[in-house]
N, CA, C and O atoms as a DFTB+ gen file, in Angstrom:
452 C
 N C O
     1  1     -15.726     -35.223      65.357
     2  2     -14.782     -35.050      66.467
     3  2     -14.285     -36.452      66.806
     4  3     -15.067     -37.403      66.839
     5  1     -13.078     -36.568      67.038
     6  2     -12.464     -37.810      67.204
     7  2     -12.928     -38.344      68.836
     8  3     -13.609     -37.669      69.608
     9  1     -12.437     -39.558      69.088
    10  2     -12.574     -40.066      70.385
    11  2     -11.632     -39.408      71.411
    12  3     -10.786     -38.608      71.011
    13  1     -11.737     -39.694      72.643
    14  2     -10.799     -39.189      73.725
    15  2      -9.346     -39.276      73.229
    16  3      -8.985     -40.228      72.538
    17  1      -8.608     -38.396      73.542
    18  2      -7.070     -38.276      73.313
    19  2      -6.454     -39.520      73.760
    20  3      -6.792     -39.973      74.854
    21  1      -5.608     -40.114      73.061
    22  2      -4.798     -41.313      73.693
    23  2      -3.465     -40.752      74.311
    24  3      -2.904     -39.759      73.848
    25  1      -3.013     -41.443      75.362
    26  2      -1.740     -41.271      75.824
    27  2      -0.742     -41.684      74.900
    28  3      -0.817     -42.822      74.437
    29  1       0.258     -40.859      74.537
    30  2       1.195     -41.207      73.646
    31  2       2.296     -42.122      74.455
    32  3       2.898     -41.665      75.427
    33  1       2.497     -43.415      73.979
    34  2       3.321     -44.206      74.558
    35  2       4.771     -43.702      74.673
    36  3       5.284     -43.136      73.708
    37  1       5.465     -43.892      75.850
    38  2       6.745     -43.539      75.926
    39  2       7.682     -43.957      74.786
    40  3       7.695     -45.123      74.394
    41  1       8.485     -42.987      74.241
    42  2       9.298     -43.343      73.147
    43  2       8.627     -43.314      71.662
    44  3       9.227     -43.571      70.618
    45  1       7.416     -42.989      71.772
    46  2       6.714     -42.809      70.293
    47  2       6.550     -41.361      69.775
    48  3       6.213     -41.068      68.627
    49  1       6.839     -40.474      70.795
    50  2       6.723     -39.121      70.424
    51  2       7.818     -38.746      69.383
    52  3       7.525     -37.943      68.497
    53  1       8.984     -39.250      69.441
    54  2      10.045     -38.899      68.473
    55  2       9.568     -39.455      67.165
    56  3       9.718     -38.717      66.191
    57  1       9.015     -40.638      66.973
    58  2       8.654     -41.033      65.713
    59  2       7.658     -40.359      65.055
    60  3       7.610     -40.132      63.846
    61  1       6.749     -40.005      66.021
    62  2       5.537     -39.183      65.463
    63  2       5.923     -37.798      64.788
    64  3       5.404     -37.403      63.745
    65  1       6.929     -37.080      65.527
    66  2       7.489     -35.788      65.222
    67  2       8.273     -35.989      63.811
    68  3       8.125     -35.228      62.855
    69  1       9.041     -37.010      63.818
    70  2       9.991     -37.302      62.601
    71  2       9.031     -37.556      61.372
    72  3       9.237     -36.983      60.302
    73  1       8.009     -38.405      61.546
    74  2       6.940     -38.530      60.445
    75  2       6.358     -37.305      60.094
    76  3       6.298     -37.038      58.894
    77  1       5.889     -36.459      60.968
    78  2       5.270     -35.274      60.694
    79  2       6.190     -34.462      59.795
    80  3       5.735     -33.944      58.775
    81  1       7.459     -34.333      60.134
    82  2       8.516     -33.629      59.425
    83  2       8.965     -34.168      58.106
    84  3       9.647     -33.506      57.324
    85  1       8.534     -35.476      57.865
    86  2       8.855     -36.051      56.621
    87  2       8.205     -35.344      55.429
    88  3       8.661     -35.500      54.296
    89  1       7.272     -34.662      55.644
    90  2       6.434     -33.957      54.627
    91  2       7.132     -32.546      54.518
    92  3       6.745     -31.840      53.587
    93  1       7.947     -32.129      55.211
    94  2       8.628     -30.880      55.056
    95  2       8.820     -30.031      56.390
    96  3       8.335     -30.411      57.456
    97  1       9.521     -28.919      56.270
    98  2       9.699     -28.257      57.446
    99  2       8.402     -27.688      58.005
   100  3       7.494     -27.281      57.280
   101  1       8.364     -27.681      59.470
   102  2       7.284     -27.007      60.235
   103  2       7.648     -26.560      61.528
   104  3       8.709     -26.954      62.014
   105  1       6.857     -25.739      62.187
   106  2       7.127     -25.179      63.348
   107  2       6.296     -26.041      64.384
   108  3       5.417     -26.818      64.009
   109  1       6.642     -25.845      65.755
   110  2       6.035     -26.731      66.657
   111  2       4.410     -26.757      66.723
   112  3       3.809     -27.819      66.881
   113  1       3.838     -25.682      66.609
   114  2       2.479     -25.602      66.596
   115  2       1.802     -26.394      65.294
   116  3       0.814     -27.123      65.383
   117  1       2.481     -26.124      64.151
   118  2       2.141     -26.819      62.971
   119  2       2.251     -28.355      63.148
   120  3       1.384     -29.102      62.696
   121  1       3.343     -28.809      63.821
   122  2       3.599     -30.213      64.116
   123  2       2.457     -30.797      64.944
   124  3       1.834     -31.789      64.565
   125  1       2.204     -30.163      66.069
   126  2       1.152     -30.552      66.940
   127  2      -0.289     -30.601      66.189
   128  3      -1.023     -31.583      66.306
   129  1      -0.593     -29.619      65.514
   130  2      -1.790     -29.603      64.687
   131  2      -1.816     -30.689      63.652
   132  3      -2.869     -31.304      63.484
   133  1      -0.727     -30.985      62.927
   134  2      -0.717     -32.082      61.921
   135  2      -0.986     -33.427      62.631
   136  3      -1.725     -34.294      62.165
   137  1      -0.306     -33.523      63.825
   138  2      -0.565     -34.920      64.485
   139  2      -1.879     -35.097      64.885
   140  3      -2.435     -36.179      64.695
   141  1      -2.547     -33.995      65.515
   142  2      -3.959     -34.108      65.856
   143  2      -4.797     -34.346      64.769
   144  3      -5.641     -35.235      64.880
   145  1      -4.708     -33.678      63.693
   146  2      -5.445     -33.858      62.487
   147  2      -5.406     -35.008      61.767
   148  3      -6.349     -35.386      61.070
   149  1      -4.168     -35.710      61.912
   150  2      -4.076     -36.949      61.091
   151  2      -3.991     -38.204      61.950
   152  3      -3.512     -39.256      61.527
   153  1      -4.515     -38.029      63.266
   154  2      -4.926     -39.116      64.038
   155  2      -6.348     -39.036      64.622
   156  3      -6.692     -39.481      65.717
   157  1      -7.109     -38.410      63.736
   158  2      -8.582     -38.209      64.118
   159  2      -8.668     -37.612      65.646
   160  3      -9.518     -37.979      66.457
   161  1      -7.730     -36.708      65.889
   162  2      -7.714     -35.981      67.059
   163  2      -7.214     -36.862      68.362
   164  3      -7.228     -36.414      69.508
   165  1      -6.817     -38.047      68.042
   166  2      -6.459     -38.963      69.256
   167  2      -5.015     -38.549      69.844
   168  3      -4.714     -38.764      71.018
   169  1      -4.155     -37.935      68.918
   170  2      -2.891     -37.453      69.483
   171  2      -2.907     -36.014      69.520
   172  3      -2.823     -35.284      68.532
   173  1      -3.041     -35.584      70.945
   174  2      -3.068     -34.154      71.224
   175  2      -1.719     -33.840      71.969
   176  3      -1.654     -33.935      73.195
   177  1      -0.744     -33.499      71.274
   178  2       0.685     -33.153      72.009
   179  2       0.569     -31.979      72.678
   180  3       0.162     -30.985      72.077
   181  1       0.896     -31.928      73.964
   182  2       0.922     -30.662      74.781
   183  2       2.320     -30.033      74.619
   184  3       3.292     -30.765      74.437
   185  1       2.436     -28.772      74.677
   186  2       3.576     -27.968      74.506
   187  2       4.706     -28.470      75.420
   188  3       5.869     -28.494      75.019
   189  1       4.361     -28.860      76.622
   190  2       5.296     -29.233      77.815
   191  2       6.099     -30.574      77.312
   192  3       7.205     -30.887      77.752
   193  1       5.396     -31.296      76.354
   194  2       6.070     -32.462      75.804
   195  2       6.730     -32.190      74.531
   196  3       7.837     -32.669      74.287
   197  1       6.108     -31.448      73.713
   198  2       6.587     -31.203      72.321
   199  2       7.956     -30.489      72.230
   200  3       8.934     -30.995      71.680
   201  1       7.944     -29.220      72.841
   202  2       9.137     -28.447      72.738
   203  2      10.270     -29.135      73.338
   204  3      11.279     -29.198      72.636
   205  1      10.307     -29.657      74.480
   206  2      11.543     -30.335      74.980
   207  2      11.863     -31.606      74.057
   208  3      13.047     -31.919      73.935
   209  1      10.981     -32.280      73.467
   210  2      11.348     -33.300      72.444
   211  2      11.935     -32.659      71.324
   212  3      12.967     -33.183      70.905
   213  1      11.484     -31.562      70.692
   214  2      12.139     -30.975      69.635
   215  2      13.589     -30.512      69.863
   216  3      14.498     -30.653      69.046
   217  1      13.683     -29.983      70.987
   218  2      15.324     -29.493      71.536
   219  2      16.040     -30.695      71.589
   220  3      17.137     -30.758      71.033
   221  1      15.523     -31.750      72.239
   222  2      16.375     -32.899      72.469
   223  2      16.695     -33.698      71.033
   224  3      17.740     -34.338      70.913
   225  1      15.867     -33.625      70.125
   226  2      16.006     -34.117      68.849
   227  2      17.019     -33.343      68.103
   228  3      17.948     -33.862      67.484
   229  1      16.776     -31.969      68.201
   230  2      17.801     -31.145      67.466
   231  2      19.209     -31.254      67.935
   232  3      20.168     -31.241      67.164
   233  1      19.306     -31.372      69.352
   234  2      20.648     -31.609      69.902
   235  2      21.306     -32.948      69.508
   236  3      22.532     -33.054      69.521
   237  1      20.445     -34.043      69.134
   238  2      20.907     -35.235      68.794
   239  2      21.180     -35.269      67.298
   240  3      21.741     -36.259      66.829
   241  1      20.837     -34.303      66.554
   242  2      21.255     -34.016      65.288
   243  2      20.218     -34.763      64.322
   244  3      20.556     -35.066      63.178
   245  1      19.022     -35.032      64.794
   246  2      17.944     -35.607      63.937
   247  2      17.110     -34.537      63.333
   248  3      16.366     -34.791      62.386
   249  1      17.217     -33.244      63.892
   250  2      16.502     -32.057      63.247
   251  2      17.456     -30.933      63.138
   252  3      18.412     -30.771      63.896
   253  1      17.150     -30.200      62.192
   254  2      17.850     -29.009      61.926
   255  2      16.747     -27.885      62.232
   256  3      15.551     -28.125      62.065
   257  1      17.191     -26.702      62.667
   258  2      15.988     -25.579      62.953
   259  2      16.489     -24.265      62.410
   260  3      17.656     -23.917      62.588
   261  1      15.603     -23.523      61.740
   262  2      15.884     -22.131      61.356
   263  2      14.586     -21.267      61.674
   264  3      13.469     -21.785      61.694
   265  1      14.790     -20.016      61.903
   266  2      13.841     -19.128      62.230
   267  2      13.184     -18.600      60.951
   268  3      13.882     -18.301      59.982
   269  1      11.836     -18.480      60.934
   270  2      11.235     -17.935      59.662
   271  2       9.963     -17.337      60.095
   272  3       9.701     -17.382      61.297
   273  1       9.072     -16.739      59.215
   274  2       7.889     -16.099      59.426
   275  2       6.727     -17.191      59.013
   276  3       6.754     -17.824      57.957
   277  1       5.876     -17.288      59.846
   278  2       4.707     -18.218      59.705
   279  2       3.709     -17.453      58.688
   280  3       4.026     -16.325      58.310
   281  1       2.552     -18.028      58.256
   282  2       1.531     -17.647      57.414
   283  2       0.891     -16.399      58.071
   284  3       0.455     -15.471      57.389
   285  1       0.854     -16.412      59.326
   286  2       0.104     -15.328      60.067
   287  2       1.045     -14.199      60.478
   288  3       0.676     -13.318      61.255
   289  1       2.355     -14.243      59.903
   290  2       3.297     -13.217      60.109
   291  2       4.122     -13.235      61.304
   292  3       4.888     -12.310      61.573
   293  1       3.980     -14.282      62.036
   294  2       4.822     -14.401      63.386
   295  2       6.050     -15.083      63.125
   296  3       6.135     -15.905      62.213
   297  1       7.074     -14.770      63.926
   298  2       8.369     -15.376      63.778
   299  2       8.399     -16.751      64.553
   300  3       8.000     -16.748      65.717
   301  1       8.841     -17.911      63.990
   302  2       8.710     -19.103      64.510
   303  2      10.001     -20.051      64.148
   304  3      10.650     -19.839      63.124
   305  1      10.282     -20.958      64.929
   306  2      11.358     -21.890      64.671
   307  2      10.866     -23.111      63.825
   308  3      10.041     -23.910      64.267
   309  1      11.349     -23.192      62.748
   310  2      10.960     -24.340      61.891
   311  2      12.073     -25.375      61.842
   312  3      13.258     -25.128      61.620
   313  1      11.489     -26.670      62.100
   314  2      12.297     -27.693      62.136
   315  2      12.198     -28.698      60.826
   316  3      11.145     -28.915      60.226
   317  1      13.324     -29.203      60.531
   318  2      13.249     -30.105      59.323
   319  2      14.226     -31.260      59.647
   320  3      15.190     -31.132      60.402
   321  1      13.847     -32.531      58.930
   322  2      14.672     -33.673      59.083
   323  2      16.058     -33.371      58.500
   324  3      16.258     -32.684      57.498
   325  1      17.053     -34.014      59.307
   326  2      18.451     -34.137      58.889
   327  2      18.579     -35.451      58.231
   328  3      17.729     -36.298      58.504
   329  1      19.448     -35.715      57.469
   330  2      19.844     -37.173      56.933
   331  2      19.816     -38.177      58.162
   332  3      19.239     -39.259      58.061
   333  1      20.439     -37.793      59.294
   334  2      20.301     -38.664      60.480
   335  2      19.020     -38.953      60.932
   336  3      18.706     -40.084      61.303
   337  1      18.157     -37.879      60.923
   338  2      16.695     -37.992      61.187
   339  2      15.896     -38.841      60.309
   340  3      14.922     -39.459      60.737
   341  1      16.278     -38.890      59.096
   342  2      15.601     -39.665      58.047
   343  2      16.025     -41.029      58.370
   344  3      15.118     -41.861      58.352
   345  1      17.147     -41.427      58.648
   346  2      17.678     -42.816      59.007
   347  2      16.924     -43.229      60.253
   348  3      16.444     -44.362      60.311
   349  1      16.797     -42.394      61.230
   350  2      16.317     -42.703      62.522
   351  2      14.819     -43.098      62.309
   352  3      14.283     -44.035      62.900
   353  1      14.136     -42.197      61.308
   354  2      12.657     -42.545      61.096
   355  2      12.461     -43.818      60.370
   356  3      11.488     -44.514      60.660
   357  1      13.333     -44.203      59.412
   358  2      13.121     -45.451      58.775
   359  2      13.287     -46.535      59.780
   360  3      12.413     -47.399      59.842
   361  1      14.378     -46.586      60.623
   362  2      14.565     -47.681      61.611
   363  2      13.378     -47.703      62.671
   364  3      12.877     -48.770      63.027
   365  1      12.994     -46.587      63.111
   366  2      11.910     -46.635      64.171
   367  2      10.559     -47.110      63.427
   368  3       9.756     -47.829      64.022
   369  1      10.340     -46.683      62.112
   370  2       9.140     -47.214      61.634
   371  2       9.229     -48.798      61.344
   372  3       8.215     -49.482      61.477
   373  1      10.334     -49.318      60.984
   374  2      10.529     -50.733      60.819
   375  2      10.356     -51.365      62.158
   376  3       9.666     -52.382      62.229
   377  1      10.906     -50.875      63.216
   378  2      10.687     -51.414      64.543
   379  2       9.295     -51.412      65.079
   380  3       8.865     -52.358      65.738
   381  1       8.527     -50.259      64.773
   382  2       7.319     -50.003      65.207
   383  2       6.336     -51.080      64.407
   384  3       5.437     -51.680      64.995
   385  1       6.598     -51.236      63.107
   386  2       5.688     -52.156      62.378
   387  2       5.929     -53.626      62.944
   388  3       4.983     -54.408      63.038
   389  1       7.173     -53.966      63.303
   390  2       7.402     -55.410      63.857
   391  2       6.671     -55.483      65.167
   392  3       6.064     -56.531      65.386
   393  1       6.634     -54.517      66.086
   394  2       5.933     -54.394      67.307
   395  2       4.429     -54.531      67.102
   396  3       3.766     -55.321      67.774
   397  1       3.896     -53.738      66.149
   398  2       2.422     -53.695      66.008
   399  2       1.910     -55.143      65.434
   400  3       0.779     -55.545      65.709
   401  1       2.790     -55.882      64.641
   402  2       2.495     -57.246      64.119
   403  2       2.671     -58.118      65.137
   404  3       1.854     -59.039      65.143
   405  1       3.557     -58.121      66.083
   406  2       3.795     -59.071      67.209
   407  2       2.460     -58.813      68.193
   408  3       1.800     -59.772      68.594
   409  1       2.163     -57.595      68.504
   410  2       1.004     -57.326      69.309
   411  2      -0.192     -58.000      68.756
   412  3      -0.935     -58.718      69.424
   413  1      -0.331     -57.742      67.558
   414  2      -1.714     -58.156      66.761
   415  2      -1.638     -59.779      66.932
   416  3      -2.678     -60.360      67.243
   417  1      -0.510     -60.481      66.749
   418  2      -0.546     -61.890      66.814
   419  2      -0.965     -62.401      68.210
   420  3      -1.842     -63.248      68.381
   421  1      -0.248     -61.799      69.202
   422  2      -0.490     -62.015      70.606
   423  2      -2.032     -61.732      71.039
   424  3      -2.679     -62.519      71.730
   425  1      -2.489     -60.601      70.580
   426  2      -4.005     -60.369      70.905
   427  2      -4.919     -61.190      70.269
   428  3      -5.959     -61.562      70.811
   429  1      -4.546     -61.527      69.018
   430  2      -5.448     -62.460      68.264
   431  2      -5.401     -63.814      68.777
   432  3      -6.344     -64.565      68.527
   433  1      -4.408     -64.221      69.469
   434  2      -4.211     -65.627      69.958
   435  2      -4.531     -65.655      71.516
   436  3      -4.249     -66.669      72.154
   437  1      -5.092     -64.601      72.112
   438  2      -5.289     -64.477      73.417
   439  2      -6.278     -65.454      73.873
   440  3      -7.307     -65.645      73.225
   441  1      -6.009     -66.102      74.993
   442  2      -6.854     -67.116      75.489
   443  2      -6.330     -68.621      74.917
   444  3      -6.688     -69.634      75.518
   445  1      -5.633     -68.694      73.957
   446  2      -5.273     -69.889      73.327
   447  2      -3.873     -70.494      74.225
   448  3      -3.051     -69.727      74.729
   449  1      -3.792     -71.848      74.305
   450  2      -2.686     -72.468      74.887
   451  2      -2.111     -73.462      74.062
   452  3      -1.127     -74.092      74.448
């Protein structure tokens, strides 16, 4: 079992969703489960945050959505990346990597003058 769930920083839910969908189409529950499983349970995305984000990203043209049947026989909306979503993910990943590097540099130098 992972440590306590982390609060997802404002603005990072989109990149997490885009990254989850990089592997192929998935429905909301599958996206949430993938994020939880691939973060050692640190990212537990609530429905109240996930589904509005998916709708917003679909409206922006980052995601396409089609109805299909899940492995359990239920009908669900499956989301997939659009070319615009792939470009957004690449840009967001590059920005995030620069941010993490800068934070690491600052934290490692903490206390120095």
